[in-house]
TIGUDREN-79655 format. One record per residue (C-alpha): residue number from 1; x, y, z. Coordinates in Angstrom, 2 decimals. Layout:
N
+-----+---------+---------+---------+
: pos :    east :   north :      up :
+-----+---------+---------+---------+
: NUM :       X :       Y :       Z :
...
+-----+---------+---------+---------+
This chain:
218
+-----+---------+---------+---------+
: pos :    east :   north :      up :
+-----+---------+---------+---------+
:   1 :    0.12 :    0.03 :    0.08 :
:   2 :    1.58 :    3.50 :   -0.29 :
:   3 :    1.69 :    5.95 :    1.96 :
:   4 :   -0.73 :    8.50 :    1.83 :
:   5 :   -2.00 :   11.33 :    4.26 :
:   6 :    1.50 :   11.49 :    6.12 :
:   7 :    1.37 :   14.35 :    8.49 :
:   8 :    4.75 :   16.67 :    8.84 :
:   9 :    3.46 :   18.70 :   11.83 :
:  10 :    5.49 :   18.81 :   15.69 :
:  11 :    8.63 :   18.60 :   13.24 :
:  12 :    8.16 :   15.06 :   12.28 :
:  13 :   11.45 :   13.41 :   10.74 :
:  14 :    9.72 :   12.39 :    7.33 :
:  15 :   13.15 :    9.88 :    6.95 :
:  16 :   12.38 :    7.58 :    9.89 :
:  17 :    7.58 :    7.69 :    9.89 :
:  18 :    7.88 :    5.54 :    6.99 :
:  19 :    8.33 :    1.98 :    6.53 :
:  20 :   10.08 :    1.75 :    3.10 :
:  21 :    6.68 :    3.06 :    0.78 :
:  22 :    8.57 :    2.22 :   -2.68 :
:  23 :    7.47 :   -1.25 :   -4.89 :
:  24 :    8.79 :   -1.93 :   -7.85 :
:  25 :    6.38 :   -1.60 :  -11.07 :
:  26 :    5.79 :   -4.97 :  -12.45 :
:  27 :    9.46 :   -6.18 :  -13.59 :
:  28 :   11.14 :   -2.74 :  -14.62 :
:  29 :   13.54 :   -2.26 :  -11.85 :
:  30 :   11.60 :    0.97 :  -11.13 :
:  31 :   10.28 :    2.15 :   -7.39 :
:  32 :    7.70 :    4.40 :   -7.16 :
:  33 :    6.06 :    5.95 :   -4.20 :
:  34 :    3.34 :    8.59 :   -4.09 :
:  35 :    3.27 :   10.75 :   -0.40 :
:  36 :    1.87 :   13.93 :   -0.08 :
:  37 :    3.84 :   16.84 :    0.56 :
:  38 :    7.19 :   15.70 :   -0.76 :
:  39 :    9.75 :   18.39 :   -1.88 :
:  40 :   13.05 :   17.85 :   -3.25 :
:  41 :   14.87 :   17.78 :   -0.05 :
:  42 :   11.93 :   15.26 :    1.67 :
:  43 :   12.43 :   13.50 :   -1.44 :
:  44 :   15.85 :   13.49 :   -1.25 :
:  45 :   16.20 :   12.19 :    2.33 :
:  46 :   13.96 :    8.95 :    1.40 :
:  47 :   15.92 :    8.39 :   -1.26 :
:  48 :   19.25 :    8.53 :    1.40 :
:  49 :   17.53 :    6.20 :    3.53 :
:  50 :   16.57 :    3.79 :    1.19 :
:  51 :   19.54 :    3.63 :   -1.07 :
:  52 :   18.08 :    4.90 :   -3.61 :
:  53 :   18.23 :    7.72 :   -6.70 :
:  54 :   16.39 :    9.53 :   -9.45 :
:  55 :   16.04 :    7.88 :  -12.76 :
:  56 :   18.20 :   10.41 :  -15.46 :
:  57 :   16.32 :   11.76 :  -18.29 :
:  58 :   17.37 :    8.80 :  -20.41 :
:  59 :   16.92 :    6.07 :  -17.96 :
:  60 :   13.17 :    7.45 :  -17.40 :
:  61 :   12.31 :    8.52 :  -21.00 :
:  62 :   14.21 :    4.77 :  -22.57 :
:  63 :   12.24 :    2.92 :  -19.54 :
:  64 :    8.47 :    4.51 :  -20.41 :
:  65 :    9.26 :    3.65 :  -24.26 :
:  66 :   10.13 :    0.01 :  -23.62 :
:  67 :    7.09 :    0.14 :  -20.85 :
:  68 :    4.19 :    1.88 :  -22.47 :
:  69 :    1.90 :    1.29 :  -19.01 :
:  70 :    4.35 :    3.00 :  -16.74 :
:  71 :    4.06 :    5.80 :  -19.24 :
:  72 :   -0.01 :    5.72 :  -19.06 :
:  73 :    0.39 :    5.21 :  -15.10 :
:  74 :    2.07 :    8.62 :  -15.24 :
:  75 :    0.33 :   10.53 :  -17.17 :
:  76 :   -0.44 :   13.87 :  -15.74 :
:  77 :    2.31 :   13.47 :  -13.24 :
:  78 :    5.40 :   15.02 :  -12.45 :
:  79 :    7.98 :   14.35 :  -11.09 :
:  80 :   12.05 :   14.77 :   -9.73 :
:  81 :   14.89 :   13.31 :  -11.99 :
:  82 :   18.42 :   13.60 :  -11.95 :
:  83 :   19.82 :   16.39 :  -13.49 :
:  84 :   19.68 :   20.53 :  -13.41 :
:  85 :   20.73 :   23.19 :  -15.72 :
:  86 :   19.28 :   22.77 :  -19.54 :
:  87 :   20.55 :   25.40 :  -21.83 :
:  88 :   18.02 :   25.09 :  -24.71 :
:  89 :   14.36 :   25.69 :  -24.21 :
:  90 :   13.51 :   23.36 :  -27.55 :
:  91 :   11.83 :   20.50 :  -28.67 :
:  92 :   13.43 :   17.13 :  -28.82 :
:  93 :   13.17 :   13.90 :  -30.51 :
:  94 :   13.98 :   10.29 :  -28.90 :
:  95 :   13.89 :    6.64 :  -29.12 :
:  96 :   14.41 :    3.70 :  -27.68 :
:  97 :   18.00 :    2.77 :  -28.30 :
:  98 :   18.88 :    6.26 :  -26.27 :
:  99 :   19.50 :    8.88 :  -29.01 :
: 100 :   18.09 :   12.50 :  -28.31 :
: 101 :   17.56 :   14.65 :  -31.06 :
: 102 :   16.93 :   18.50 :  -32.03 :
: 103 :   13.65 :   18.75 :  -33.41 :
: 104 :   10.05 :   17.24 :  -32.89 :
: 105 :    9.18 :   13.42 :  -33.47 :
: 106 :    6.18 :   11.56 :  -33.31 :
: 107 :    4.22 :   12.91 :  -30.36 :
: 108 :    5.11 :   10.40 :  -28.24 :
: 109 :    8.46 :   10.66 :  -29.08 :
: 110 :    8.77 :   13.88 :  -28.05 :
: 111 :   10.01 :   16.30 :  -25.42 :
: 112 :    9.84 :   19.76 :  -24.60 :
: 113 :   12.26 :   21.30 :  -22.48 :
: 114 :   12.14 :   24.49 :  -20.34 :
: 115 :   15.44 :   25.56 :  -20.00 :
: 116 :   16.88 :   26.95 :  -16.77 :
: 117 :   18.96 :   26.71 :  -13.93 :
: 118 :   17.23 :   24.63 :  -11.47 :
: 119 :   16.59 :   21.07 :  -10.53 :
: 120 :   14.79 :   19.15 :  -13.40 :
: 121 :   11.24 :   17.68 :  -13.21 :
: 122 :    9.46 :   15.66 :  -15.80 :
: 123 :    5.73 :   15.94 :  -17.03 :
: 124 :    4.01 :   13.06 :  -18.56 :
: 125 :    1.47 :   14.98 :  -20.70 :
: 126 :   -2.12 :   13.78 :  -21.04 :
: 127 :   -3.45 :   13.28 :  -24.11 :
: 128 :   -5.41 :   16.51 :  -24.02 :
: 129 :   -2.64 :   18.51 :  -23.10 :
: 130 :   -0.18 :   16.66 :  -25.99 :
: 131 :   -2.97 :   19.00 :  -28.52 :
: 132 :   -0.83 :   22.00 :  -28.23 :
: 133 :    1.98 :   21.19 :  -26.31 :
: 134 :    2.75 :   18.78 :  -29.27 :
: 135 :    4.95 :   16.53 :  -27.33 :
: 136 :    4.41 :   13.59 :  -24.75 :
: 137 :    6.47 :   14.39 :  -22.00 :
: 138 :    7.96 :   18.06 :  -20.57 :
: 139 :   11.14 :   19.09 :  -18.65 :
: 140 :   11.22 :   21.45 :  -16.32 :
: 141 :   14.32 :   23.22 :  -15.44 :
: 142 :   12.97 :   26.89 :  -14.56 :
: 143 :   10.51 :   25.87 :  -11.16 :
: 144 :   11.66 :   25.74 :   -7.37 :
: 145 :   13.24 :   22.58 :   -6.15 :
: 146 :   10.35 :   22.76 :   -3.48 :
: 147 :    7.48 :   22.29 :   -5.38 :
: 148 :    5.19 :   19.76 :   -3.84 :
: 149 :    6.04 :   17.19 :   -6.60 :
: 150 :    3.94 :   14.14 :   -4.62 :
: 151 :    5.23 :   11.05 :   -6.83 :
: 152 :    8.64 :    9.59 :   -6.15 :
: 153 :   10.86 :    7.58 :   -9.11 :
: 154 :   13.57 :    5.41 :   -8.86 :
: 155 :   16.42 :    3.42 :   -9.22 :
: 156 :   18.33 :    1.71 :   -6.25 :
: 157 :   21.83 :    3.17 :   -6.57 :
: 158 :   23.67 :    0.08 :   -7.34 :
: 159 :   21.82 :    0.65 :  -11.22 :
: 160 :   24.58 :    1.59 :  -13.58 :
: 161 :   23.67 :    5.36 :  -13.95 :
: 162 :   22.82 :    6.42 :  -17.89 :
: 163 :   22.80 :    9.85 :  -19.36 :
: 164 :   22.56 :   11.52 :  -22.42 :
: 165 :   25.27 :   13.23 :  -23.31 :
: 166 :   25.56 :   16.93 :  -22.05 :
: 167 :   26.30 :   18.43 :  -26.08 :
: 168 :   22.94 :   17.17 :  -26.51 :
: 169 :   21.94 :   19.87 :  -24.87 :
: 170 :   24.21 :   22.73 :  -25.71 :
: 171 :   22.96 :   25.88 :  -27.64 :
: 172 :   22.57 :   26.12 :  -31.20 :
: 173 :   20.83 :   28.97 :  -32.15 :
: 174 :   20.07 :   27.47 :  -35.71 :
: 175 :   17.49 :   25.59 :  -34.16 :
: 176 :   15.75 :   27.26 :  -31.68 :
: 177 :   12.13 :   27.89 :  -31.62 :
: 178 :   10.78 :   30.34 :  -34.16 :
: 179 :    8.97 :   33.08 :  -32.98 :
: 180 :    6.14 :   32.17 :  -35.34 :
: 181 :    6.01 :   28.83 :  -33.13 :
: 182 :    6.12 :   30.25 :  -29.95 :
: 183 :    3.03 :   32.66 :  -30.62 :
: 184 :    1.28 :   29.54 :  -31.50 :
: 185 :    2.17 :   27.75 :  -28.27 :
: 186 :    1.49 :   30.46 :  -26.02 :
: 187 :   -2.08 :   31.36 :  -27.89 :
: 188 :   -2.82 :   27.52 :  -27.41 :
: 189 :   -1.76 :   27.57 :  -24.02 :
: 190 :   -4.07 :   30.47 :  -23.28 :
: 191 :   -7.08 :   29.11 :  -24.41 :
: 192 :   -5.99 :   25.74 :  -22.54 :
: 193 :   -5.80 :   28.26 :  -19.44 :
: 194 :   -9.35 :   29.99 :  -20.31 :
: 195 :  -10.54 :   26.00 :  -20.03 :
: 196 :   -8.84 :   25.00 :  -17.31 :
: 197 :   -9.95 :   27.81 :  -15.06 :
: 198 :  -13.68 :   26.93 :  -15.39 :
: 199 :  -13.02 :   23.29 :  -14.82 :
: 200 :  -11.75 :   22.96 :  -11.99 :
: 201 :   -8.47 :   21.16 :  -12.69 :
: 202 :   -5.60 :   22.89 :  -10.45 :
: 203 :   -3.32 :   19.86 :  -11.54 :
: 204 :   -3.46 :   20.91 :  -15.10 :
: 205 :   -3.90 :   24.70 :  -14.75 :
: 206 :   -0.51 :   24.53 :  -13.14 :
: 207 :    1.26 :   23.72 :  -15.77 :
: 208 :   -0.52 :   25.42 :  -18.46 :
: 209 :    0.61 :   28.49 :  -16.31 :
: 210 :    4.13 :   27.37 :  -15.95 :
: 211 :    4.23 :   27.60 :  -19.67 :
: 212 :    2.55 :   30.64 :  -19.60 :
: 213 :    5.09 :   32.09 :  -17.56 :
: 214 :    8.21 :   30.67 :  -19.63 :
: 215 :    6.97 :   31.78 :  -23.09 :
: 216 :    5.80 :   35.30 :  -21.98 :
: 217 :    9.64 :   36.11 :  -21.39 :
: 218 :   10.47 :   35.27 :  -25.26 :
+-----+---------+---------+---------+
């Protein structure tokens, strides 16, 4: 049973108050826990307690390509991954053999990156959300590490760490999103935010507002 409704009042030490909440998802070696009120710092304390580590971008994309049911489980959810400081906001395409390229591919093989200097988190877009994002995954490196992201995904530390070559995210001005593409994204996000503001869906609205905040600076 995944831990829920954990009280953090009166200085509760979260790393000692939970009986190991991490459960393997089928036979993927991916360990998952859902715990309310966890930011990055509290997540790290749990990882350290159970000798775990967040997955890298390459690892999480690869494992979800190979296990579509894991992707389905996490649609509409954002969680911390290993990494930070993505220098270029752009679309990237990838496949299950571990390559990462500039530009869009099929929606299920496309990642959109919000550049920034903060810790990385990954959002698995819902089907409805992909209509204007044109990607299944969104990487945030521009949001606070103190955001509350209740889902934790990790490996045991003894599993070899694998990530994309940092050159995959190096600056390349010729391949940045065009002004027209930004305008289209911004317009789509505004319309989506208006719709969600009257449908009482705070989780989706939060991600829309993050997109608007990012695009508004361009």
